Kinemage of the C-alpha trace (Angstrom):
@kinemage 1
@onewidth
@group {chain A} dominant
@subgroup {mainchain}
@vectorlist {calphas} color= white
{ca met a 1} P 0.000 0.000 0.000
{ca thr a 2} L 1.167 3.513 -0.635
{ca ile a 3} L 0.490 6.701 1.216
{ca asn a 4} L 0.525 10.295 0.070
{ca val a 5} L 3.378 11.578 2.220
{ca lys a 6} L 2.594 15.240 1.487
{ca thr a 7} L -1.022 14.807 2.564
{ca val a 8} L 0.001 13.050 5.776
{ca ala a 9} L 2.607 15.725 6.533
{ca ala a 10} L 0.021 18.461 6.006
{ca gln a 11} L -2.420 16.701 8.354
{ca val a 12} L 0.266 16.332 11.034
{ca leu a 13} L 1.149 20.017 10.687
{ca ala a 14} L -2.519 21.003 10.950
{ca ala a 15} L -2.899 18.916 14.112
{ca met a 16} L 0.174 20.528 15.648
{ca gln a 17} L -0.881 24.042 14.654
{ca gly a 18} L -4.177 23.407 16.405
{ca lys a 19} L -2.194 23.104 19.637
{ca leu a 20} L 0.450 25.735 18.949
{ca thr a 21} L -0.029 29.324 17.957
{ca gly a 22} L 2.581 31.443 16.303
{ca leu a 23} L 4.559 28.868 14.347
{ca ser a 24} L 6.716 30.815 11.914
{ca thr a 25} L 6.753 29.835 8.265
{ca thr a 26} L 10.200 28.313 8.750
{ca gln a 27} L 9.059 26.306 11.774
{ca ala a 28} L 5.886 25.154 10.023
{ca thr a 29} L 7.896 24.043 6.991
{ca ala a 30} L 10.351 22.181 9.238
{ca val a 31} L 7.511 20.437 11.085
{ca glu a 32} L 5.835 19.455 7.819
{ca thr a 33} L 9.143 18.145 6.448
{ca ala a 34} L 9.792 16.115 9.604
{ca ala a 35} L 6.295 14.623 9.462
{ca gly a 36} L 6.762 13.752 5.791
{ca val a 37} L 10.080 12.039 6.489
{ca leu a 38} L 8.479 9.986 9.254
{ca ala a 39} L 5.486 9.039 7.088
{ca lys a 40} L 7.829 7.901 4.300
{ca ser a 41} L 9.969 5.994 6.781
{ca leu a 42} L 6.940 4.168 8.165
{ca ala a 43} L 5.753 3.284 4.657
{ca asp a 44} L 9.221 1.970 3.780
{ca ile a 45} L 9.366 -0.124 6.966
{ca glu a 46} L 6.005 -1.660 6.119
{ca ala a 47} L 7.095 -2.407 2.536
{ca tyr a 48} L 10.170 -4.258 3.803
{ca his a 49} L 8.067 -6.000 6.441
{ca leu a 50} L 5.517 -7.170 3.852
{ca ala a 51} L 8.351 -8.380 1.614
{ca lys a 52} L 9.582 -10.473 4.565
{ca glu a 53} L 12.880 -8.575 4.572
{ca leu a 54} L 12.205 -7.515 8.175
{ca thr a 55} L 10.916 -9.623 11.036
{ca asp a 56} L 8.093 -8.314 13.230
{ca glu a 57} L 10.669 -7.525 15.914
{ca gln a 58} L 12.967 -5.666 13.512
{ca ala a 59} L 10.059 -3.664 12.102
{ca ser a 60} L 8.867 -2.839 15.629
{ca asp a 61} L 12.337 -1.662 16.637
{ca leu a 62} L 12.625 0.515 13.531
{ca ile a 63} L 9.174 2.015 14.081
{ca ser a 64} L 9.959 2.757 17.725
{ca gly a 65} L 13.224 4.434 16.700
{ca ala a 66} L 11.504 6.417 13.960
{ca ala a 67} L 8.868 7.645 16.442
{ca asp a 68} L 11.544 8.684 18.933
{ca asp a 69} L 13.483 10.499 16.204
{ca ala a 70} L 10.317 12.227 15.013
{ca met a 71} L 9.501 13.470 18.506
{ca ala a 72} L 13.006 14.865 18.942
{ca thr a 73} L 12.876 16.489 15.500
{ca leu a 74} L 9.435 17.990 16.039
{ca val a 75} L 10.486 19.392 19.415
{ca thr a 76} L 13.636 20.909 17.937
{ca thr a 77} L 12.029 22.322 14.810
{ca ala a 78} L 8.972 23.750 16.516
{ca gly a 79} L 11.132 25.346 19.208
{ca met a 80} L 8.218 26.278 21.477
{ca ala a 81} L 7.552 26.167 25.229
{ca ala a 82} L 7.782 22.621 26.605
{ca leu a 83} L 4.235 22.086 27.873
{ca asp a 84} L 2.502 23.513 24.817
{ca leu a 85} L 4.957 21.704 22.596
{ca lys a 86} L 4.291 18.310 24.172
{ca gly a 87} L 0.608 18.607 23.421
{ca ala a 88} L 1.381 19.660 19.859
{ca val a 89} L 3.850 16.837 19.239
{ca val a 90} L 1.438 14.294 20.699
{ca ser a 91} L -1.384 15.650 18.507
{ca gly a 92} L 0.852 15.449 15.466
{ca leu a 93} L 1.980 11.909 16.191
{ca leu a 94} L -1.534 10.715 16.996
{ca thr a 95} L -2.643 12.108 13.643
{ca leu a 96} L 0.238 10.262 12.017
{ca val a 97} L -0.802 7.051 13.734
{ca gln a 98} L -4.392 7.429 12.553
{ca val a 99} L -3.614 8.470 8.975
{ca ala a 100} L -0.259 7.077 7.916
{ca leu a 101} L -0.322 3.814 9.803
{ca gly a 102} L -3.802 2.933 8.660
{ca ala a 103} L -3.132 3.924 5.056
{ca ser a 104} L 0.144 2.034 4.847
{ca gly a 105} L -1.088 -1.138 6.520
{ca leu a 106} L 0.954 -0.392 9.614
{ca gly a 107} L -2.034 -0.278 11.922
{ca trp a 108} L -0.404 -2.998 14.011
{ca ala a 109} L 2.405 -0.522 14.804
{ca gly a 110} L 0.019 1.935 16.496
{ca pro a 111} L 0.597 0.513 19.989
{ca ile a 112} L 4.380 0.772 19.486
{ca ile a 113} L 4.139 4.466 18.682
{ca gln a 114} L 1.559 4.978 21.442
{ca thr a 115} L 4.110 3.559 23.918
{ca ala a 116} L 6.702 6.059 22.640
{ca ile a 117} L 4.176 8.892 22.922
{ca thr a 118} L 3.282 7.878 26.490
{ca ala a 119} L 6.967 7.805 27.479
{ca phe a 120} L 7.463 11.220 25.844
{ca thr a 121} L 4.563 12.777 27.754
{ca gln a 122} L 5.972 11.486 31.041
{ca thr a 123} L 9.433 12.990 30.612
{ca gly a 124} L 10.403 16.184 32.348
{ca ser a 125} L 11.493 18.006 29.187
């Protein structure tokens, strides 16, 4: 299955902007780019998984790493206050889970990313 990475990135950005006000054009572009990279990464992981080039465990590890990287990237690129930013990043990632994972056949990876989101919301940063 294929996903429209640009559409997913735009939906993630819209979800984040709903939680954050005042994202500059540069920040918004960086967030959208980061979301697009993650959506493409997830689609690629699923393609390799379906082709039996990755085991379930390997795919899970890659998805978990991609989610962690995305959170760090979104935090850095958005550059906003920590509490507001956490809500925005979580909204963006939840949108990604709903849209990209379902569209790419990676629905089974939702709980993996949800675990990463939960850990992120519990950190002090």
